[in-house]
C-alpha positions as a Python dict, from the first residue, in 0.01 Angstrom:
ca = {
    (1, 'X'): (0, 0, 0),
    (2, 'X'): (-195, -128, -296),
    (3, 'X'): (-454, -383, -189),
    (4, 'X'): (-465, -661, -449),
    (5, 'X'): (-525, -1032, -483),
    (6, 'X'): (-494, -1280, -767),
    (7, 'X'): (-663, -1601, -864),
    (8, 'X'): (-348, -1744, -1025),
    (9, 'X'): (11, -1657, -956),
    (10, 'X'): (333, -1678, -1150),
    (11, 'X'): (636, -1766, -945),
    (12, 'X'): (986, -1642, -1003),
    (13, 'X'): (1206, -1947, -1063),
    (14, 'X'): (1539, -1931, -874),
    (15, 'X'): (1861, -1978, -1064),
    (16, 'X'): (1960, -2303, -895),
    (17, 'X'): (1629, -2457, -1002),
    (18, 'X'): (1695, -2347, -1360),
    (19, 'X'): (2040, -2501, -1349),
    (20, 'X'): (1910, -2832, -1213),
    (21, 'X'): (1634, -2832, -1471),
    (22, 'X'): (1891, -2772, -1745),
    (23, 'X'): (2099, -3076, -1642),
    (24, 'X'): (1793, -3297, -1607),
    (25, 'X'): (1671, -3201, -1952),
    (26, 'X'): (2016, -3254, -2099),
    (27, 'X'): (2037, -3602, -1945),
    (28, 'X'): (1690, -3692, -2073),
    (29, 'X'): (1780, -3570, -2420),
    (30, 'X'): (2104, -3772, -2437),
    (31, 'X'): (1941, -4087, -2300),
    (32, 'X'): (1664, -4070, -2557),
    (33, 'X'): (1870, -4006, -2870),
    (34, 'X'): (1786, -4350, -3009),
    (35, 'X'): (1415, -4289, -2982),
    (36, 'X'): (1238, -4190, -3302),
    (37, 'X'): (977, -3983, -3117),
    (38, 'X'): (1138, -3834, -2807),
    (39, 'X'): (886, -3676, -2571),
    (40, 'X'): (973, -3338, -2424),
    (41, 'X'): (902, -3298, -2052),
    (42, 'X'): (598, -3089, -1964),
    (43, 'X'): (703, -2753, -1826),
    (44, 'X'): (444, -2535, -1660),
    (45, 'X'): (392, -2197, -1818),
    (46, 'X'): (328, -1877, -1630),
    (47, 'X'): (-35, -1781, -1585),
    (48, 'X'): (-29, -1406, -1592),
    (49, 'X'): (-271, -1175, -1416),
    (50, 'X'): (-370, -993, -1730),
    (51, 'X'): (-305, -1177, -2056),
    (52, 'X'): (-324, -849, -2244),
    (53, 'X'): (-205, -563, -2019),
    (54, 'X'): (-382, -312, -2245),
    (55, 'X'): (-716, -487, -2216),
    (56, 'X'): (-997, -325, -2025),
    (57, 'X'): (-1124, -405, -1774),
    (58, 'X'): (-916, -643, -1566),
    (59, 'X'): (-977, -799, -1225),
    (60, 'X'): (-657, -644, -1099),
    (61, 'X'): (-523, -453, -916),
    (62, 'X'): (-796, -505, -657),
    (63, 'X'): (-977, -824, -573),
    (64, 'X'): (-1298, -859, -776),
    (65, 'X'): (-1630, -868, -593),
    (66, 'X'): (-1737, -1214, -487),
    (67, 'X'): (-1389, -1362, -475),
    (68, 'X'): (-1268, -1514, -152),
    (69, 'X'): (-998, -1300, 2),
    (70, 'X'): (-659, -1444, 76),
    (71, 'X'): (-457, -1123, 64),
    (72, 'X'): (-290, -912, 185),
    (73, 'X'): (-77, -1098, 437),
    (74, 'X'): (-145, -982, 786),
    (75, 'X'): (-168, -1187, 1101),
    (76, 'X'): (-364, -1185, 1420),
    (77, 'X'): (-181, -1065, 1725),
    (78, 'X'): (-30, -1376, 1878),
    (79, 'X'): (225, -1483, 2140),
    (80, 'X'): (583, -1529, 2023),
    (81, 'X'): (542, -1898, 1935),
    (82, 'X'): (233, -1858, 1718),
    (83, 'X'): (161, -1700, 1383),
    (84, 'X'): (-161, -1746, 1194),
    (85, 'X'): (-318, -1615, 879),
    (86, 'X'): (-674, -1633, 1007),
    (87, 'X'): (-892, -1324, 1014),
    (88, 'X'): (-833, -1127, 1330),
    (89, 'X'): (-1119, -1062, 1574),
    (90, 'X'): (-1240, -707, 1628),
    (91, 'X'): (-990, -496, 1821),
    (92, 'X'): (-1013, -512, 2196),
    (93, 'X'): (-1132, -228, 2411),
    (94, 'X'): (-776, -156, 2516),
    (95, 'X'): (-679, -42, 2168),
    (96, 'X'): (-554, 314, 2174),
    (97, 'X'): (-832, 558, 2083),
    (98, 'X'): (-789, 789, 1784),
    (99, 'X'): (-534, 1057, 1873),
    (100, 'X'): (-623, 1424, 1834),
    (101, 'X'): (-448, 1621, 1568),
    (102, 'X'): (-86, 1676, 1672),
    (103, 'X'): (92, 2004, 1651),
    (104, 'X'): (362, 1992, 1387),
    (105, 'X'): (623, 2254, 1317),
    (106, 'X'): (603, 2398, 970),
    (107, 'X'): (888, 2285, 749),
    (108, 'X'): (967, 2438, 414),
    (109, 'X'): (985, 2168, 145),
    (110, 'X'): (1290, 2339, 1),
    (111, 'X'): (1485, 2331, 329),
    (112, 'X'): (1641, 2037, 516),
    (113, 'X'): (1439, 1818, 748),
    (114, 'X'): (1393, 1935, 1109),
    (115, 'X'): (1701, 1918, 1331),
    (116, 'X'): (1789, 1567, 1438),
    (117, 'X'): (1776, 1671, 1805),
    (118, 'X'): (1394, 1675, 1786),
    (119, 'X'): (1356, 1321, 1648),
    (120, 'X'): (1433, 971, 1762),
    (121, 'X'): (1765, 841, 1626),
    (122, 'X'): (1822, 475, 1540),
    (123, 'X'): (2171, 334, 1478),
    (124, 'X'): (2197, -34, 1389),
    (125, 'X'): (2502, -255, 1336),
    (126, 'X'): (2376, -573, 1172),
    (127, 'X'): (2542, -888, 1040),
    (128, 'X'): (2333, -1065, 778),
    (129, 'X'): (2403, -1434, 728),
    (130, 'X'): (2227, -1473, 395),
    (131, 'X'): (2284, -1847, 362),
    (132, 'X'): (2201, -1913, 727),
    (133, 'X'): (1899, -1678, 709),
    (134, 'X'): (1976, -1490, 1026),
    (135, 'X'): (2058, -1132, 1114),
    (136, 'X'): (2213, -1021, 1443),
    (137, 'X'): (2196, -657, 1545),
    (138, 'X'): (2330, -415, 1802),
    (139, 'X'): (2082, -129, 1810),
    (140, 'X'): (2115, 210, 1976),
    (141, 'X'): (1811, 436, 2010),
    (142, 'X'): (1830, 796, 2125),
    (143, 'X'): (1476, 890, 2227),
    (144, 'X'): (1361, 1248, 2289),
    (145, 'X'): (1055, 1292, 2505),
    (146, 'X'): (848, 1534, 2300),
    (147, 'X'): (518, 1408, 2446),
    (148, 'X'): (476, 1692, 2696),
    (149, 'X'): (432, 1447, 2986),
    (150, 'X'): (659, 1251, 3217),
    (151, 'X'): (704, 891, 3104),
    (152, 'X'): (756, 588, 3323),
    (153, 'X'): (752, 336, 3039),
    (154, 'X'): (834, 321, 2670),
    (155, 'X'): (645, 103, 2422),
    (156, 'X'): (819, -57, 2124),
    (157, 'X'): (670, -226, 1821),
    (158, 'X'): (839, -563, 1759),
    (159, 'X'): (671, -704, 1450),
    (160, 'X'): (907, -1005, 1406),
    (161, 'X'): (780, -1137, 1739),
    (162, 'X'): (449, -1214, 1569),
    (163, 'X'): (625, -1498, 1385),
    (164, 'X'): (711, -1820, 1564),
    (165, 'X'): (1070, -1859, 1686),
    (166, 'X'): (1188, -1552, 1494),
    (167, 'X'): (1278, -1275, 1740),
    (168, 'X'): (1539, -1329, 2011),
    (169, 'X'): (1605, -1038, 2248),
    (170, 'X'): (1944, -1097, 2405),
    (171, 'X'): (1974, -779, 2609),
    (172, 'X'): (1831, -433, 2663),
    (173, 'X'): (1976, -141, 2858),
    (174, 'X'): (1880, 219, 2930),
    (175, 'X'): (2160, 472, 2958),
    (176, 'X'): (2408, 191, 3014),
    (177, 'X'): (2208, 19, 3289),
    (178, 'X'): (2064, -324, 3217),
    (179, 'X'): (1684, -331, 3202),
    (180, 'X'): (1522, -628, 3372),
    (181, 'X'): (1165, -498, 3397),
    (182, 'X'): (1003, -536, 3059),
    (183, 'X'): (721, -731, 2897),
    (184, 'X'): (740, -872, 2545),
    (185, 'X'): (402, -1001, 2430),
    (186, 'X'): (323, -1042, 2064),
    (187, 'X'): (407, -721, 1879),
    (188, 'X'): (433, -511, 2198),
    (189, 'X'): (747, -457, 2407),
    (190, 'X'): (678, -247, 2718),
    (191, 'X'): (990, -128, 2900),
    (192, 'X'): (968, 10, 3253),
    (193, 'X'): (1221, 291, 3276),
    (194, 'X'): (1499, 274, 3532),
    (195, 'X'): (1401, 632, 3615),
    (196, 'X'): (1118, 850, 3485),
    (197, 'X'): (1182, 1054, 3173),
    (198, 'X'): (1078, 1416, 3207),
    (199, 'X'): (924, 1606, 2918),
    (200, 'X'): (1196, 1759, 2703),
    (201, 'X'): (1457, 1509, 2823),
    (202, 'X'): (1627, 1230, 2633),
    (203, 'X'): (1740, 878, 2704),
    (204, 'X'): (1936, 610, 2520),
    (205, 'X'): (1842, 245, 2477),
    (206, 'X'): (2080, -30, 2370),
    (207, 'X'): (1940, -357, 2239),
    (208, 'X'): (2101, -672, 2108),
    (209, 'X'): (1872, -905, 1914),
    (210, 'X'): (1876, -1179, 1657),
    (211, 'X'): (1624, -1270, 1389),
    (212, 'X'): (1588, -1626, 1267),
    (213, 'X'): (1441, -1510, 939),
    (214, 'X'): (1128, -1712, 865),
    (215, 'X'): (1012, -1843, 531),
    (216, 'X'): (798, -1581, 362),
    (217, 'X'): (426, -1652, 365),
    (218, 'X'): (293, -1710, 14),
    (219, 'X'): (96, -1387, 27),
    (220, 'X'): (334, -1203, 258),
    (221, 'X'): (652, -998, 232),
    (222, 'X'): (867, -1042, 544),
    (223, 'X'): (1110, -1333, 536),
    (224, 'X'): (1307, -1542, 287),
    (225, 'X'): (1182, -1680, -42),
    (226, 'X'): (1414, -1877, -272),
    (227, 'X'): (1710, -1644, -317),
    (228, 'X'): (1564, -1326, -167),
    (229, 'X'): (1532, -1198, 190),
    (230, 'X'): (1294, -911, 264),
    (231, 'X'): (1332, -732, 596),
    (232, 'X'): (1040, -498, 668),
    (233, 'X'): (942, -367, 1012),
    (234, 'X'): (1224, -591, 1128),
    (235, 'X'): (1377, -400, 1421),
    (236, 'X'): (1214, -273, 1742),
    (237, 'X'): (1098, 87, 1712),
    (238, 'X'): (933, 324, 1957),
    (239, 'X'): (575, 394, 1862),
    (240, 'X'): (428, 747, 1868),
    (241, 'X'): (268, 882, 2183),
    (242, 'X'): (-45, 1097, 2183),
    (243, 'X'): (-256, 1059, 2495),
    (244, 'X'): (-117, 707, 2511),
    (245, 'X'): (110, 484, 2305),
    (246, 'X'): (-24, 420, 1956),
    (247, 'X'): (12, 53, 1867),
    (248, 'X'): (-301, -82, 1703),
    (249, 'X'): (-409, -441, 1654),
    (250, 'X'): (-336, -592, 1310),
    (251, 'X'): (-613, -683, 1069),
    (252, 'X'): (-627, -905, 757),
    (253, 'X'): (-649, -592, 539),
    (254, 'X'): (-496, -249, 565),
    (255, 'X'): (-197, -144, 771),
    (256, 'X'): (-204, -106, 1147),
    (257, 'X'): (130, 58, 1229),
    (258, 'X'): (184, 428, 1297),
    (259, 'X'): (538, 563, 1277),
    (260, 'X'): (707, 875, 1402),
    (261, 'X'): (955, 1046, 1172),
    (262, 'X'): (1307, 937, 1269),
    (263, 'X'): (1670, 951, 1162),
    (264, 'X'): (1800, 603, 1087),
    (265, 'X'): (2149, 468, 1021),
    (266, 'X'): (2208, 105, 926),
    (267, 'X'): (2558, -41, 918),
    (268, 'X'): (2556, -391, 773),
    (269, 'X'): (2788, -680, 692),
    (270, 'X'): (2678, -945, 446),
    (271, 'X'): (2796, -1249, 251),
    (272, 'X'): (3006, -1189, -57),
    (273, 'X'): (2801, -1156, -373),
    (274, 'X'): (2481, -1052, -193),
    (275, 'X'): (2327, -728, -318),
    (276, 'X'): (2133, -508, -77),
    (277, 'X'): (1842, -297, -199),
    (278, 'X'): (1762, -15, 42),
    (279, 'X'): (1610, 330, 46),
    (280, 'X'): (1944, 507, 79),
    (281, 'X'): (2273, 517, -111),
    (282, 'X'): (2545, 313, 62),
    (283, 'X'): (2883, 435, 174),
    (284, 'X'): (3165, 270, 363),
    (285, 'X'): (3205, 294, 740),
    (286, 'X'): (3521, 95, 792),
    (287, 'X'): (3434, -273, 746),
    (288, 'X'): (3063, -189, 741),
    (289, 'X'): (2840, -71, 459),
    (290, 'X'): (2641, 225, 587),
    (291, 'X'): (2297, 356, 488),
    (292, 'X'): (2153, 677, 628),
    (293, 'X'): (1799, 815, 607),
    (294, 'X'): (1688, 1147, 752),
    (295, 'X'): (1324, 1199, 844),
    (296, 'X'): (1208, 844, 764),
    (297, 'X'): (924, 640, 910),
    (298, 'X'): (1097, 303, 879),
    (299, 'X'): (1394, 136, 711),
    (300, 'X'): (1327, -167, 491),
    (301, 'X'): (1570, -367, 280),
    (302, 'X'): (1585, -662, 45),
    (303, 'X'): (1884, -888, -18),
    (304, 'X'): (1959, -1132, -297),
    (305, 'X'): (2256, -1286, -474),
    (306, 'X'): (2061, -1276, -802),
    (307, 'X'): (1959, -912, -823),
    (308, 'X'): (2020, -730, -1150),
    (309, 'X'): (2032, -352, -1113),
    (310, 'X'): (1951, -61, -1342),
    (311, 'X'): (2009, 298, -1237),
    (312, 'X'): (1891, 641, -1343),
    (313, 'X'): (1882, 992, -1199),
    (314, 'X'): (1611, 1254, -1165),
    (315, 'X'): (1776, 1579, -1065),
    (316, 'X'): (1979, 1482, -758),
    (317, 'X'): (1774, 1167, -688),
    (318, 'X'): (1916, 827, -780),
    (319, 'X'): (1656, 570, -889),
    (320, 'X'): (1752, 202, -886),
    (321, 'X'): (1555, -88, -1026),
    (322, 'X'): (1628, -431, -871),
    (323, 'X'): (1492, -718, -1077),
    (324, 'X'): (1565, -1080, -1167),
    (325, 'X'): (1682, -1256, -1477),
    (326, 'X'): (1407, -1279, -1737),
    (327, 'X'): (1232, -959, -1628),
    (328, 'X'): (1452, -694, -1787),
    (329, 'X'): (1165, -535, -1980),
    (330, 'X'): (976, -474, -1658),
    (331, 'X'): (1290, -363, -1478),
    (332, 'X'): (1356, -104, -1746),
    (333, 'X'): (991, 0, -1766),
    (334, 'X'): (947, 69, -1395),
    (335, 'X'): (1273, 262, -1386),
    (336, 'X'): (1132, 507, -1640),
    (337, 'X'): (787, 522, -1483),
    (338, 'X'): (920, 577, -1131),
    (339, 'X'): (1153, 851, -1256),
    (340, 'X'): (859, 1023, -1423),
    (341, 'X'): (656, 991, -1103),
    (342, 'X'): (931, 1148, -891),
    (343, 'X'): (955, 1439, -1132),
    (344, 'X'): (577, 1486, -1142),
    (345, 'X'): (510, 1462, -768),
    (346, 'X'): (812, 1676, -679),
    (347, 'X'): (656, 1952, -888),
    (348, 'X'): (298, 1891, -773),
    (349, 'X'): (355, 1836, -399),
    (350, 'X'): (705, 1887, -259),
    (351, 'X'): (1060, 1786, -346),
    (352, 'X'): (1122, 1413, -315),
    (353, 'X'): (1219, 1364, 53),
    (354, 'X'): (1515, 1127, 8),
    (355, 'X'): (1834, 1095, -195),
    (356, 'X'): (1740, 771, -368),
    (357, 'X'): (1453, 537, -451),
    (358, 'X'): (1478, 159, -485),
    (359, 'X'): (1213, -37, -676),
    (360, 'X'): (1236, -407, -590),
    (361, 'X'): (1080, -707, -761),
    (362, 'X'): (942, -960, -514),
    (363, 'X'): (716, -1264, -514),
    (364, 'X'): (423, -1089, -351),
    (365, 'X'): (66, -1027, -457),
    (366, 'X'): (70, -651, -493),
    (367, 'X'): (285, -351, -405),
    (368, 'X'): (410, -218, -73),
    (369, 'X'): (575, 109, 19),
    (370, 'X'): (852, 197, 261),
    (371, 'X'): (1069, 504, 289),
    (372, 'X'): (1283, 524, -24),
    (373, 'X'): (1190, 169, -127),
    (374, 'X'): (890, 0, -287),
    (375, 'X'): (820, -366, -357),
    (376, 'X'): (627, -472, -667),
    (377, 'X'): (490, -814, -759),
    (378, 'X'): (672, -1044, -998),
    (379, 'X'): (341, -1086, -1181),
    (380, 'X'): (348, -719, -1277),
    (381, 'X'): (694, -761, -1429),
    (382, 'X'): (589, -1077, -1608),
    (383, 'X'): (285, -919, -1769),
    (384, 'X'): (462, -599, -1868),
    (385, 'X'): (510, -543, -2242),
    (386, 'X'): (567, -170, -2239),
    (387, 'X'): (366, 148, -2214),
    (388, 'X'): (162, 281, -1923),
    (389, 'X'): (-158, 76, -1945),
    (390, 'X'): (-73, -202, -1702),
    (391, 'X'): (-40, -296, -1337),
    (392, 'X'): (332, -226, -1322),
    (393, 'X'): (264, 135, -1418),
    (394, 'X'): (-41, 207, -1202),
    (395, 'X'): (69, 26, -889),
    (396, 'X'): (431, 134, -928),
    (397, 'X'): (325, 497, -946),
    (398, 'X'): (90, 442, -651),
    (399, 'X'): (373, 317, -431),
    (400, 'X'): (600, 602, -538),
    (401, 'X'): (325, 848, -438),
    (402, 'X'): (338, 701, -89),
    (403, 'X'): (681, 862, -51),
    (404, 'X'): (478, 1181, 1),
    (405, 'X'): (154, 1040, 147),
    (406, 'X'): (288, 813, 424),
    (407, 'X'): (658, 895, 416),
    (408, 'X'): (673, 1274, 417),
    (409, 'X'): (325, 1336, 562),
    (410, 'X'): (236, 1075, 818),
    (411, 'X'): (-108, 967, 939),
    (412, 'X'): (-278, 697, 1142),
    (413, 'X'): (-295, 421, 881),
    (414, 'X'): (-531, 211, 1091),
    (415, 'X'): (-791, 469, 1191),
    (416, 'X'): (-764, 715, 900),
    (417, 'X'): (-616, 516, 611),
    (418, 'X'): (-780, 734, 345),
    (419, 'X'): (-533, 1013, 417),
    (420, 'X'): (-252, 818, 254),
    (421, 'X'): (-431, 557, 41),
    (422, 'X'): (-687, 781, -133),
    (423, 'X'): (-422, 1044, -194),
    (424, 'X'): (-179, 786, -333),
    (425, 'X'): (-447, 641, -561),
    (426, 'X'): (-556, 982, -687),
    (427, 'X'): (-190, 1067, -741),
    (428, 'X'): (-198, 806, -1017),
    (429, 'X'): (-456, 1021, -1194),
    (430, 'X'): (-235, 1326, -1150),
    (431, 'X'): (57, 1126, -1288),
    (432, 'X'): (-135, 1024, -1599),
    (433, 'X'): (-264, 1372, -1675),
    (434, 'X'): (92, 1505, -1660),
    (435, 'X'): (259, 1222, -1852),
    (436, 'X'): (1, 1017, -2046),
    (437, 'X'): (-313, 1234, -2070),
    (438, 'X'): (-473, 1013, -2336),
    (439, 'X'): (-495, 735, -2076),
    (440, 'X'): (-701, 915, -1811),
    (441, 'X'): (-1034, 757, -1908),
    (442, 'X'): (-866, 417, -1930),
    (443, 'X'): (-722, 471, -1581),
    (444, 'X'): (-1061, 548, -1424),
    (445, 'X'): (-1205, 227, -1566),
    (446, 'X'): (-903, 3, -1503),
    (447, 'X'): (-828, 119, -1151),
    (448, 'X'): (-1151, 252, -1005),
    (449, 'X'): (-1490, 221, -1171),
    (450, 'X'): (-1465, -144, -1273),
    (451, 'X'): (-1500, -236, -906),
    (452, 'X'): (-1809, -16, -847),
    (453, 'X'): (-1672, 191, -558),
    (454, 'X'): (-1899, 271, -266),
    (455, 'X'): (-1887, 322, 109),
    (456, 'X'): (-1761, 593, 340),
    (457, 'X'): (-1414, 720, 265),
    (458, 'X'): (-1332, 754, 637),
    (459, 'X'): (-1377, 381, 694),
    (460, 'X'): (-1098, 241, 912),
    (461, 'X'): (-939, -102, 897),
    (462, 'X'): (-1159, -230, 1182),
    (463, 'X'): (-1504, -134, 1051),
    (464, 'X'): (-1434, -204, 684),
    (465, 'X'): (-1637, -526, 699),
    (466, 'X'): (-1436, -710, 434),
    (467, 'X'): (-1138, -664, 208),
    (468, 'X'): (-1363, -572, -83),
    (469, 'X'): (-1580, -320, 102),
    (470, 'X'): (-1276, -165, 271),
    (471, 'X'): (-1090, -100, -54),
    (472, 'X'): (-1406, 12, -234),
    (473, 'X'): (-1460, 279, 29),
    (474, 'X'): (-1112, 398, 128),
    (475, 'X'): (-925, 372, -202),
    (476, 'X'): (-1183, 390, -478),
    (477, 'X'): (-1452, 615, -336),
    (478, 'X'): (-1164, 815, -191),
    (479, 'X'): (-1038, 882, -544),
    (480, 'X'): (-1384, 998, -652),
    (481, 'X'): (-1410, 1225, -349),
    (482, 'X'): (-1075, 1388, -426),
    (483, 'X'): (-1175, 1435, -787),
    (484, 'X'): (-1502, 1601, -683),
    (485, 'X'): (-1317, 1814, -428),
    (486, 'X'): (-1072, 1923, -694),
    (487, 'X'): (-1357, 2032, -921),
    (488, 'X'): (-1525, 2219, -635),
    (489, 'X'): (-1209, 2397, -520),
    (490, 'X'): (-1079, 2459, -872),
    (491, 'X'): (-767, 2295, -1008),
    (492, 'X'): (-538, 2582, -910),
    (493, 'X'): (-664, 2599, -552),
    (494, 'X'): (-649, 2221, -518),
    (495, 'X'): (-286, 2221, -630),
    (496, 'X'): (-206, 2504, -389),
    (497, 'X'): (-379, 2314, -111),
    (498, 'X'): (-180, 1992, -164),
    (499, 'X'): (150, 2180, -171),
    (500, 'X'): (68, 2354, 156),
    (501, 'X'): (-55, 2027, 307),
    (502, 'X'): (278, 1862, 221),
    (503, 'X'): (470, 2161, 356),
    (504, 'X'): (281, 2209, 678),
    (505, 'X'): (279, 1845, 787),
    (506, 'X'): (619, 1736, 658),
    (507, 'X'): (785, 1491, 899),
    (508, 'X'): (479, 1500, 1125),
    (509, 'X'): (129, 1358, 1128),
    (510, 'X'): (-195, 1492, 985),
    (511, 'X'): (-550, 1397, 1074),
    (512, 'X'): (-872, 1434, 877),
    (513, 'X'): (-953, 1749, 1073),
    (514, 'X'): (-622, 1900, 962),
    (515, 'X'): (-693, 1811, 600),
    (516, 'X'): (-1031, 1984, 595),
    (517, 'X'): (-920, 2282, 804),
    (518, 'X'): (-642, 2356, 556),
    (519, 'X'): (-879, 2301, 264),
    (520, 'X'): (-1113, 2569, 403),
    (521, 'X'): (-818, 2793, 474),
    (522, 'X'): (-713, 2761, 110),
    (523, 'X'): (-1051, 2849, -40),
    (524, 'X'): (-1386, 2936, 115),
    (525, 'X'): (-1615, 2693, -64),
    (526, 'X'): (-1908, 2487, 62),
    (527, 'X'): (-1842, 2111, 47),
    (528, 'X'): (-2116, 2001, 288),
    (529, 'X'): (-2281, 1793, 16),
    (530, 'X'): (-1953, 1612, -57),
    (531, 'X'): (-1899, 1540, 312),
    (532, 'X'): (-2252, 1402, 344),
    (533, 'X'): (-2200, 1185, 36),
    (534, 'X'): (-1855, 1045, 113),
    (535, 'X'): (-1797, 1064, 490),
    (536, 'X'): (-1962, 921, 799),
    (537, 'X'): (-1799, 1170, 1036),
    (538, 'X'): (-1826, 1548, 1070),
    (539, 'X'): (-1528, 1755, 958),
}
């Protein structure tokens, strides 16, 4: 995710508003024909983030120092009937402690993902009522107990339950037997198993639920907004287990969820004329439209009856740009930039892990990544006039990089966010040196140094102190650390290291200890001074 906030915002105007405005203006014009000095109605103009996208510096894409934070949209953990945008208190003592580094099977980046039998499988049959703003789902989950211990309960993340009157659980069953012993409280659904699940065994859950899709918060993503519905973290999923179930408390900045790699199939029905943007290419499954993702952390989608779509290919990867009327220049620009990013990162890290990538315009404050799909702010499209010196380019490339650092290689985003965020930010630098080398100095100033980065790179979302200090440490100082590490290791060894890191931890999770152990395995070089400068912990 790219952390970002704005002082002013431009709003995408829905088509029905434009039509009404047209008729009103026409009526006013006809009724005033006899007037010698007709007065045109005042129409608000967009206030863009950066008036000149090529100017330097700019207060975006991170919130400038001293500005009051109102972004990103996260909410305190609350009971089902309450949702608030206030700053969450420090996490309670019951929060799961940092897990030790898991053991992950090595997977060649040129071979298929691990066999499905080793991963949780999700199959969803969903009916989306776009006009009624509801979605009803029959969900089947095949869960494999790879924890090494016997389980008596399973813990699900249910993020929609953090919003008032949104999540309705109609039924839940295990292996065909109705489950009556469960506790749904805030984001956490704890299910007592009808019988214990031995290590190496599997079980099947069946759930039926409905979402009354809420109105999107002004600085949020989940929900409906004018003629667009965004469904992110919208279905119950089983959280990873490592010496306990890993479901952290949310915070007003950063991301708190940790996902296991899963195989996901969504079959969906929708209203006629509604276009679905998703991280997979659709096919038909009888009367259903089916999407399949192998080795994904989560499945997000966006729906609109006003989407315009552009499409391109990079090798065997299909790239689709979903944008709205009036933003074609940005829609075309991000299609090219994302295609270049896929080509660059596939060569630098590992082959792109999915068959397609969707880039979706949305009325949000920044960018947000999901498997095979990224959301980018309407402001970025509105300010885009071409080239690579702008927010659409930098943040778009950042979110594409998360397909490797978050999607392919997982990590604990709450306790060790630098492992995906610093790598995604520094990937922008790698993108520019491979595609627009004359812009490298501009990039350092525009994205990093303008905000005077400082703080420990291994800051987590709970001890970050504030939005500004958190991003300065994890993202910005993280980029400087990686640049210094690259110089110390040598460019060739650093490239070799990242490729092996992507290979070794594909479809699994990596911790900071894994990162540094592999770094030392790659090249025997002393980095003690860098660790003392950038990190609070010992690695």
